MITILUM-721698 format. One record per residue (C-alpha): residue number from 1; residue in three letters; chain; x, y, z. Coordinates in steps of 0.5 Angstrom, whole numbers, plus 500, padded with zeros to 3 digits. Each point is the difference from the previous one (the first is absolute). Last residue first. Layout:
NODE    nr   rest   kette     X     Y     Z
NODE   NUM    ala       A     X     Y     Z
...
//
This chain:
NODE    nr   rest   kette     X     Y     Z
NODE   323    gly       A   541   523   479
NODE   322    arg       A   503   502   507
NODE   321    arg       A   497   507   499
NODE   320    arg       A   493   497   498
NODE   319    arg       A   501   496   506
NODE   318    asn       A   501   506   505
NODE   317    gly       A   495   504   497
NODE   316    gly       A   495   494   501
NODE   315    ala       A   502   500   507
NODE   314    ala       A   499   507   501
NODE   313    thr       A   493   500   497
NODE   312    ala       A   498   494   504
NODE   311    val       A   503   504   507
NODE   310    gly       A   496   506   498
NODE   309    ser       A   494   496   498
NODE   308    ile       A   500   497   507
NODE   307    ala       A   500   507   503
NODE   306    ala       A   495   503   496
NODE   305    val       A   495   494   500
NODE   304    asn       A   500   499   507
NODE   303    gln       A   493   500   502
NODE   302    ser       A   496   498   494
NODE   301    thr       A   504   495   496
NODE   300    ile       A   505   498   504
NODE   299    thr       A   495   499   506
NODE   298    val       A   495   496   497
NODE   297    phe       A   505   496   497
NODE   296    ala       A   504   498   506
NODE   295    glu       A   493   499   504
NODE   294    glu       A   498   495   494
NODE   293    leu       A   507   497   500
NODE   292    ser       A   499   498   507
NODE   291    met       A   504   504   506
NODE   290    glu       A   504   495   504
NODE   289    asp       A   497   498   507
NODE   288    ala       A   506   498   504
NODE   287    gln       A   498   494   504
NODE   286    met       A   502   498   507
NODE   285    ser       A   498   494   503
NODE   284    leu       A   499   496   507
NODE   283    ile       A   504   505   504
NODE   282    val       A   500   499   508
NODE   281    gly       A   500   507   504
NODE   280    gly       A   503   501   506
NODE   279    ala       A   502   507   499
NODE   278    glu       A   507   498   498
NODE   277    thr       A   497   496   495
NODE   276    ile       A   496   505   497
NODE   275    leu       A   507   505   500
NODE   274    arg       A   504   495   497
NODE   273    ser       A   495   498   494
NODE   272    leu       A   500   508   499
NODE   271    arg       A   507   500   499
NODE   270    pro       A   500   494   495
NODE   269    arg       A   494   503   496
NODE   268    glu       A   502   507   499
NODE   267    asp       A   503   499   493
NODE   266    gly       A   501   507   497
NODE   265    ile       A   494   503   496
NODE   264    gly       A   498   506   503
NODE   263    arg       A   495   500   506
NODE   262    leu       A   496   494   502
NODE   261    val       A   493   498   500
NODE   260    leu       A   498   495   505
NODE   259    his       A   495   495   501
NODE   258    leu       A   500   496   506
NODE   257    arg       A   496   493   501
NODE   256    arg       A   498   497   506
NODE   255    ala       A   493   503   499
NODE   254    glu       A   501   506   496
NODE   253    arg       A   504   505   502
NODE   252    arg       A   502   506   496
NODE   251    val       A   507   503   500
NODE   250    thr       A   502   507   496
NODE   249    glu       A   506   503   498
NODE   248    val       A   505   496   503
NODE   247    ala       A   508   501   499
NODE   246    pro       A   500   505   505
NODE   245    asp       A   498   495   505
NODE   244    gln       A   494   503   505
NODE   243    glu       A   495   497   497
NODE   242    leu       A   503   493   501
NODE   241    arg       A   501   501   507
NODE   240    asp       A   493   502   501
NODE   239    val       A   498   494   496
NODE   238    leu       A   504   495   505
NODE   237    gly       A   498   503   506
NODE   236    asp       A   496   494   503
NODE   235    pro       A   503   494   496
NODE   234    ile       A   496   498   493
NODE   233    thr       A   499   492   500
NODE   232    asp       A   503   495   496
NODE   231    leu       A   501   505   495
NODE   230    glu       A   499   502   493
NODE   229    ile       A   503   505   496
NODE   228    thr       A   498   504   494
NODE   227    leu       A   505   505   497
NODE   226    arg       A   498   506   495
NODE   225    gln       A   506   504   497
NODE   224    gln       A   500   507   499
NODE   223    gln       A   503   504   494
NODE   222    ala       A   501   495   496
NODE   221    leu       A   498   502   493
NODE   220    arg       A   507   499   496
NODE   219    arg       A   501   494   504
NODE   218    arg       A   493   497   498
NODE   217    ile       A   502   501   493
NODE   216    gly       A   507   496   501
NODE   215    ser       A   496   495   503
NODE   214    met       A   495   499   494
NODE   213    thr       A   506   500   495
NODE   212    asp       A   501   507   497
NODE   211    glu       A   498   505   494
NODE   210    val       A   497   506   503
NODE   209    leu       A   496   506   497
NODE   208    leu       A   500   498   493
NODE   207    arg       A   496   506   496
NODE   206    gly       A   494   499   496
NODE   205    glu       A   495   503   505
NODE   204    his       A   503   495   505
NODE   203    leu       A   504   494   498
NODE   202    ile       A   502   495   506
NODE   201    gly       A   506   495   498
NODE   200    ile       A   500   494   504
NODE   199    arg       A   506   495   501
NODE   198    asp       A   500   492   501
NODE   197    ala       A   492   500   499
NODE   196    thr       A   496   494   502
NODE   195    his       A   496   500   507
NODE   194    glu       A   500   508   500
NODE   193    ile       A   498   500   493
NODE   192    glu       A   494   496   501
NODE   191    ser       A   498   504   506
NODE   190    leu       A   500   506   496
NODE   189    ile       A   495   498   495
NODE   188    his       A   500   506   496
NODE   187    ser       A   505   496   495
NODE   186    ser       A   505   501   495
NODE   185    ile       A   505   494   500
NODE   184    phe       A   507   500   496
NODE   183    val       A   503   493   501
NODE   182    thr       A   506   497   498
NODE   181    gly       A   502   493   499
NODE   180    gly       A   505   496   503
NODE   179    ala       A   497   493   502
NODE   178    asp       A   498   503   507
NODE   177    arg       A   497   506   496
NODE   176    tyr       A   495   495   496
NODE   175    asp       A   499   496   507
NODE   174    asp       A   498   507   503
NODE   173    ile       A   495   502   494
NODE   172    leu       A   497   493   501
NODE   171    glu       A   499   500   507
NODE   170    arg       A   497   507   500
NODE   169    val       A   495   498   494
NODE   168    glu       A   498   494   504
NODE   167    arg       A   499   504   506
NODE   166    ile       A   496   505   497
NODE   165    gly       A   496   494   497
NODE   164    his       A   498   498   507
NODE   163    pro       A   499   507   502
NODE   162    asp       A   495   501   495
NODE   161    leu       A   502   503   493
NODE   160    gly       A   497   506   497
NODE   159    ser       A   507   504   500
NODE   158    val       A   505   496   501
NODE   157    pro       A   505   502   495
NODE   156    glu       A   499   507   500
NODE   155    asp       A   505   502   495
NODE   154    leu       A   505   495   499
NODE   153    ile       A   506   501   496
NODE   152    leu       A   504   493   500
NODE   151    leu       A   507   500   498
NODE   150    arg       A   505   494   498
NODE   149    pro       A   494   497   496
NODE   148    gln       A   498   492   500
NODE   147    his       A   496   500   494
NODE   146    val       A   494   498   504
NODE   145    leu       A   501   505   505
NODE   144    ala       A   496   506   497
NODE   143    arg       A   494   495   498
NODE   142    ile       A   500   497   506
NODE   141    leu       A   499   506   504
NODE   140    ser       A   495   502   495
NODE   139    leu       A   496   494   501
NODE   138    lys       A   500   501   508
NODE   137    gln       A   497   507   499
NODE   136    arg       A   495   497   495
NODE   135    met       A   498   495   506
NODE   134    gly       A   499   506   505
NODE   133    arg       A   496   504   495
NODE   132    ser       A   495   493   499
NODE   131    tyr       A   502   496   493
NODE   130    asp       A   495   501   495
NODE   129    arg       A   504   504   495
NODE   128    ala       A   506   494   501
NODE   127    leu       A   495   495   497
NODE   126    gly       A   501   493   504
NODE   125    his       A   505   495   498
NODE   124    arg       A   505   502   506
NODE   123    val       A   494   500   505
NODE   122    glu       A   503   494   504
NODE   121    trp       A   507   502   500
NODE   120    leu       A   498   507   502
NODE   119    asp       A   503   499   507
NODE   118    leu       A   505   505   500
NODE   117    arg       A   506   495   500
NODE   116    arg       A   496   495   496
NODE   115    phe       A   500   505   494
NODE   114    leu       A   507   502   501
NODE   113    glu       A   503   493   500
NODE   112    glu       A   495   498   494
NODE   111    met       A   503   506   496
NODE   110    arg       A   507   498   501
NODE   109    val       A   499   493   498
NODE   108    ala       A   495   502   494
NODE   107    pro       A   505   505   497
NODE   106    arg       A   504   496   495
NODE   105    ala       A   504   505   497
NODE   104    val       A   499   507   503
NODE   103    gly       A   501   505   494
NODE   102    tyr       A   497   506   504
NODE   101    leu       A   494   500   495
NODE   100    gly       A   499   493   501
NODE    99    ala       A   500   500   507
NODE    98    phe       A   494   506   499
NODE    97    tyr       A   496   495   496
NODE    96    his       A   501   495   505
NODE    95    val       A   498   504   506
NODE    94    leu       A   493   502   496
NODE    93    glu       A   499   493   498
NODE    92    trp       A   500   498   507
NODE    91    gly       A   496   505   503
NODE    90    ser       A   495   498   494
NODE    89    leu       A   500   505   494
NODE    88    lys       A   494   504   498
NODE    87    ser       A   503   506   501
NODE    86    ser       A   497   506   505
NODE    85    glu       A   506   500   505
NODE    84    ala       A   501   505   505
NODE    83    pro       A   504   500   506
NODE    82    glu       A   500   507   503
NODE    81    glu       A   506   502   504
NODE    80    ala       A   505   497   494
NODE    79    val       A   505   494   501
NODE    78    val       A   506   500   496
NODE    77    gly       A   506   495   499
NODE    76    ile       A   506   503   497
NODE    75    ala       A   506   497   496
NODE    74    gln       A   496   500   494
NODE    73    arg       A   499   507   501
NODE    72    tyr       A   507   502   499
NODE    71    thr       A   499   499   493
NODE    70    phe       A   495   506   499
NODE    69    leu       A   505   506   498
NODE    68    gly       A   495   505   496
NODE    67    pro       A   502   506   504
NODE    66    thr       A   506   499   504
NODE    65    ile       A   501   496   507
NODE    64    ala       A   508   500   502
NODE    63    glu       A   501   492   502
NODE    62    asp       A   502   498   507
NODE    61    leu       A   494   495   500
NODE    60    val       A   496   507   500
NODE    59    phe       A   503   507   499
NODE    58    leu       A   497   506   500
NODE    57    gln       A   502   507   498
NODE    56    gly       A   497   507   502
NODE    55    ser       A   495   504   496
NODE    54    thr       A   493   501   498
NODE    53    pro       A   500   492   501
NODE    52    trp       A   497   496   494
NODE    51    ile       A   494   496   501
NODE    50    leu       A   498   492   499
NODE    49    gly       A   508   499   501
NODE    48    leu       A   499   495   505
NODE    47    leu       A   504   504   505
NODE    46    met       A   496   506   498
NODE    45    his       A   493   497   501
NODE    44    ile       A   503   498   507
NODE    43    thr       A   502   507   502
NODE    42    thr       A   493   502   498
NODE    41    thr       A   497   495   504
NODE    40    lys       A   503   502   506
NODE    39    gly       A   499   508   499
NODE    38    ala       A   498   502   507
NODE    37    gly       A   492   500   497
NODE    36    asn       A   498   496   505
NODE    35    pro       A   505   499   506
NODE    34    gly       A   507   497   500
NODE    33    leu       A   503   494   500
NODE    32    phe       A   505   496   496
NODE    31    gly       A   503   494   504
NODE    30    tyr       A   506   497   497
NODE    29    ile       A   501   492   501
NODE    28    glu       A   507   499   499
NODE    27    gly       A   505   495   495
NODE    26    ala       A   503   506   496
NODE    25    arg       A   499   507   503
NODE    24    val       A   495   505   499
NODE    23    asp       A   503   507   500
NODE    22    leu       A   495   506   498
NODE    21    cys       A   502   507   499
NODE    20    leu       A   493   504   498
NODE    19    asp       A   501   507   498
NODE    18    ala       A   493   502   500
NODE    17    val       A   494   495   498
NODE    16    ala       A   493   502   498
NODE    15    leu       A   502   508   499
NODE    14    his       A   493   502   498
NODE    13    asn       A   500   507   496
NODE    12    glu       A   500   496   493
NODE    11    tyr       A   502   493   502
NODE    10    arg       A   507   500   503
NODE     9    lys       A   504   493   501
NODE     8    thr       A   507   501   504
NODE     7    leu       A   505   495   501
NODE     6    asn       A   506   503   503
NODE     5    glu       A   504   494   499
NODE     4    thr       A   496   493   501
NODE     3    arg       A   503   493   501
NODE     2    ile       A   497   493   500
NODE     1    met       A   503   494   500
//
């Protein structure tokens, strides 16, 4: 649905995007992450043809994007980071106007479905410019979906929303994906990306550091594992035995729980379960504590930039050679 090959954008002495190779597949939610100034918005503007790359190629809906080509936009829905509306149209009139631009015949049924889904039905005849920021954000999503696009490009789609609104938007996006749509979403709310994205790309200083599933990112970074074990009681001597185990880095006792940090990435749970049972312990629960997306993001963009960048560069080179 989206593919870029060595996409680069330079502004005089500033390199905003460098040799970017993205691969967004049909029917997935792709989370596009990066710190402020990483080049995310510049990339989105290039995808939409609002600015033109310095070099490289980009393909949207399997079509090479060239200057002056706008027909592909009819199959795309877009939500911008800052919803702005200064017209004198009501929310309903505004969406109806855009439905007409997209050639949607008799859009009222689709519009009612979306207005109700996002809890704007009762205020549909109010002036859009008088909506709160969160309401305008919802209205932008309705406008983006009214023509049933094949691809959604979302820049901070839940910005300004309360938890209830965030859940409404998340569920709507999930349903859109389940119906066959593709979503390219940029957001700084990492928990939302972690909940929704099938794959994630992390951009840093204009370069793609990693493009993978969340589990794949964890595997790339996993040098230690964390395990929380709850026991009926903790037998005497068990903590000492665990501390002497070659796979165990540290053990911390908290009431009837043991918090272990393990070395390496192998699955030590079966062996540790036997060790605990042989020591007389009764295991009530054993939980692996996975790295959150926020932890992975901070690690990738600060402590492991060089290493992960090398992996991403090699992967991009392989993809380019295959092409």
